[in-house]
Backbone as CSV, one residue per row, in Angstrom:
resi,resn,N_x,N_y,N_z,CA_x,CA_y,CA_z,C_x,C_y,C_z
1,UNK,18.476,12.994,-14.788,19.280,12.841,-13.587,19.083,11.424,-13.061
2,UNK,20.165,10.754,-12.766,20.111,9.350,-12.375,19.646,9.161,-10.930
3,UNK,18.929,8.091,-10.723,18.471,7.708,-9.399,19.681,7.313,-8.549
4,UNK,19.660,7.716,-7.274,20.758,7.392,-6.363,20.560,6.013,-5.746
5,UNK,21.689,5.367,-5.432,21.644,4.071,-4.758,21.471,4.245,-3.258
6,UNK,21.168,3.173,-2.595,20.905,3.187,-1.153,22.090,3.738,-0.353
7,UNK,23.301,3.334,-0.700,24.484,3.812,0.024,24.670,5.315,-0.170
8,UNK,24.429,5.805,-1.373,24.535,7.247,-1.629,23.494,8.020,-0.820
9,UNK,22.295,7.501,-0.775,21.221,8.154,-0.023,21.574,8.208,1.457
10,UNK,22.021,7.091,1.999,22.405,7.026,3.418,23.489,8.047,3.727
11,UNK,24.467,8.155,2.854,25.562,9.115,3.062,25.042,10.553,3.042
12,UNK,24.207,10.875,2.088,23.686,12.242,1.962,22.762,12.616,3.118
13,UNK,22.043,11.637,3.661,21.145,11.914,4.784,21.902,12.333,6.050
14,UNK,23.167,11.991,6.133,23.968,12.362,7.305,24.050,13.872,7.487
15,UNK,23.914,14.621,6.407,23.992,16.078,6.497,22.603,16.727,6.604
16,UNK,21.560,15.913,6.720,20.189,16.425,6.824,19.520,15.852,8.074
17,UNK,19.705,16.497,9.216,19.150,15.969,10.461,17.629,15.820,10.412
18,UNK,17.181,14.651,10.820,15.748,14.401,10.888,15.118,13.887,9.614
19,UNK,15.821,13.963,8.512,15.294,13.441,7.249,15.510,11.929,7.218
20,UNK,14.560,11.217,6.620,14.620,9.763,6.536,14.370,9.294,5.110
21,UNK,14.923,8.142,4.818,14.673,7.481,3.539,13.453,6.585,3.742
22,UNK,12.356,6.941,3.083,11.107,6.192,3.211,10.608,5.851,1.818
23,UNK,10.675,4.597,1.464,10.257,4.174,0.128,11.113,4.818,-0.933
24,UNK,10.489,5.542,-1.860,11.200,6.204,-2.952,11.369,7.698,-2.690
25,UNK,11.460,8.091,-1.415,11.533,9.514,-1.084,12.407,9.754,0.144
26,UNK,12.820,11.015,0.292,13.398,11.471,1.549,12.326,12.340,2.196
27,UNK,12.117,12.135,3.506,10.952,12.685,4.189,11.339,13.294,5.523
28,UNK,10.675,14.416,5.858,10.835,15.002,7.189,9.550,15.701,7.596
29,UNK,9.226,15.579,8.882,8.070,16.270,9.468,8.585,17.408,10.333
30,UNK,7.996,18.568,10.158,8.317,19.758,10.941,7.135,20.096,11.829
31,UNK,7.421,20.631,13.001,6.381,21.038,13.954,6.476,22.539,14.149
32,UNK,5.330,23.199,14.092,5.265,24.639,14.257,4.379,24.985,15.446
33,UNK,4.626,26.140,16.017,3.850,26.573,17.180,2.395,26.833,16.805
34,UNK,2.193,27.508,15.698,0.852,27.879,15.241,0.628,27.372,13.815
35,UNK,-0.623,27.131,13.490,-1.000,26.678,12.151,-0.445,27.605,11.068
36,UNK,-0.623,28.916,11.237,-0.205,29.866,10.206,1.311,29.933,10.055
37,UNK,2.075,29.588,11.089,3.539,29.508,10.952,3.893,28.447,9.908
38,UNK,3.225,27.313,9.977,3.466,26.247,9.006,3.037,26.640,7.603
39,UNK,1.928,27.341,7.497,1.445,27.768,6.184,2.399,28.784,5.568
40,UNK,2.897,29.724,6.356,3.881,30.690,5.832,5.140,29.964,5.354
41,UNK,5.544,28.942,6.100,6.709,28.149,5.720,6.461,27.451,4.383
42,UNK,5.307,26.834,4.236,4.961,26.164,2.985,5.000,27.155,1.823
43,UNK,4.476,28.340,2.019,4.471,29.337,0.942,5.884,29.693,0.502
44,UNK,6.812,29.807,1.459,8.203,30.100,1.079,8.812,28.919,0.319
45,UNK,8.541,27.716,0.775,9.070,26.523,0.098,8.455,26.387,-1.290
46,UNK,7.191,26.722,-1.434,6.537,26.629,-2.747,7.238,27.507,-3.774
47,UNK,7.637,28.708,-3.378,8.346,29.600,-4.303,9.701,29.017,-4.697
48,UNK,10.394,28.463,-3.714,11.699,27.842,-3.995,11.529,26.643,-4.924
49,UNK,10.557,25.788,-4.607,10.317,24.588,-5.419,9.950,24.964,-6.855
50,UNK,9.144,25.999,-6.989,8.754,26.441,-8.339,9.975,26.934,-9.109
51,UNK,10.851,27.677,-8.450,12.052,28.177,-9.133,12.998,27.040,-9.525
52,UNK,12.956,25.953,-8.771,13.787,24.781,-9.065,13.112,23.826,-10.055
53,UNK,11.812,24.055,-10.312,11.002,23.150,-11.116,11.068,21.724,-10.558
54,UNK,10.998,21.652,-9.226,11.016,20.357,-8.528,10.160,20.523,-7.280
55,UNK,9.076,19.777,-7.195,8.047,20.039,-6.198,7.884,18.875,-5.234
56,UNK,7.925,19.157,-3.927,7.741,18.089,-2.948,6.262,17.767,-2.763
57,UNK,5.998,16.588,-2.247,4.667,16.293,-1.734,4.631,16.891,-0.333
58,UNK,3.519,17.556,0.002,3.400,18.233,1.287,2.109,17.783,1.956
59,UNK,2.230,17.333,3.210,1.051,16.966,4.002,0.937,17.942,5.161
60,UNK,-0.263,18.478,5.350,-0.515,19.421,6.436,-1.416,18.731,7.458
61,UNK,-0.931,18.635,8.687,-1.704,18.096,9.799,-1.645,19.112,10.933
62,UNK,-2.481,20.149,10.818,-2.571,21.255,11.763,-1.216,21.946,11.893
63,UNK,-0.436,21.684,12.941,0.861,22.355,13.115,2.035,21.470,12.693
64,UNK,1.738,20.324,12.092,2.784,19.422,11.614,2.754,19.398,10.088
65,UNK,3.900,19.707,9.492,4.010,19.739,8.029,5.043,18.690,7.625
66,UNK,4.660,17.809,6.720,5.564,16.763,6.255,5.908,17.011,4.792
67,UNK,7.215,17.006,4.517,7.718,17.148,3.155,8.272,15.804,2.703
68,UNK,7.931,15.435,1.492,8.407,14.202,0.892,8.976,14.553,-0.478
69,UNK,10.267,14.298,-0.648,10.957,14.656,-1.897,11.328,13.389,-2.665
70,UNK,10.859,13.321,-3.896,11.149,12.194,-4.770,11.119,12.695,-6.210
71,UNK,11.934,12.092,-7.043,11.935,12.440,-8.467,11.091,11.389,-9.170
72,UNK,9.816,11.694,-9.325,8.852,10.709,-9.812,9.192,10.162,-11.194
73,UNK,9.704,11.031,-12.091,10.003,10.531,-13.437,11.218,9.607,-13.461
74,UNK,11.988,9.575,-12.369,13.116,8.648,-12.270,12.775,7.451,-11.372
75,UNK,11.617,7.506,-10.742,11.186,6.394,-9.894,11.949,6.277,-8.594
76,UNK,12.435,7.409,-8.076,13.178,7.340,-6.816,13.835,8.658,-6.474
77,UNK,14.912,8.564,-5.742,15.593,9.729,-5.189,16.798,10.090,-6.059
78,UNK,16.903,11.389,-6.385,18.039,11.893,-7.160,18.663,13.076,-6.425
79,UNK,19.683,13.630,-7.021,20.331,14.825,-6.467,19.336,15.969,-6.303
80,UNK,18.358,16.056,-7.209,17.338,17.111,-7.120,16.642,17.089,-5.763
81,UNK,16.380,15.894,-5.259,15.668,15.763,-3.989,16.509,16.263,-2.824
82,UNK,17.786,16.004,-2.877,18.665,16.484,-1.813,18.879,17.991,-1.902
83,UNK,18.903,18.535,-3.099,18.991,19.992,-3.238,17.758,20.653,-2.647
84,UNK,16.592,20.094,-2.943,15.361,20.652,-2.401,15.296,20.470,-0.885
85,UNK,15.665,19.305,-0.386,15.660,19.067,1.062,16.589,20.050,1.775
86,UNK,17.736,20.333,1.189,18.655,21.309,1.779,18.038,22.702,1.803
87,UNK,17.301,23.060,0.774,16.619,24.354,0.744,15.540,24.418,1.826
88,UNK,14.807,23.336,2.005,13.783,23.285,3.048,14.435,23.493,4.410
89,UNK,15.525,22.786,4.653,16.250,22.925,5.928,16.738,24.350,6.137
90,UNK,17.281,24.940,5.112,17.800,26.307,5.209,16.678,27.284,5.563
91,UNK,15.545,27.143,4.906,14.400,28.021,5.187,13.863,27.798,6.597
92,UNK,13.880,26.552,7.043,13.402,26.262,8.392,14.308,26.923,9.433
93,UNK,15.613,26.836,9.230,16.562,27.487,10.156,16.342,28.993,10.179
94,UNK,16.087,29.588,9.023,15.805,31.032,8.971,14.554,31.370,9.767
95,UNK,13.507,30.571,9.597,12.262,30.837,10.302,12.458,30.667,11.807
96,UNK,13.176,29.627,12.212,13.414,29.383,13.624,14.192,30.555,14.250
97,UNK,15.123,31.111,13.500,15.929,32.229,13.998,15.082,33.494,14.219
98,UNK,13.995,33.605,13.474,13.132,34.768,13.588,12.157,34.671,14.745
99,UNK,11.931,33.466,15.257,10.944,33.292,16.337,11.520,33.624,17.697
């Protein structure tokens, strides 16, 4: 899968509120009320990422979870990263609706 250019990335980010282009990745930080809310969210994303065979970098800072999506073997951002970012957003909206 080919690496996307800067203009393509900028255009695709318009449909992903809060996501940013940082280096060779698209990145977003989520805030949760409780630590375990974030961990449950990560577990759901892990299953999705495994089924896609595309795994984000995840940083846990208590109730703040940061996802960084990059296609390392391509040295940058591809369509795979935007598909995964969209899945993360979808799962987050589902979780927010349940709270």
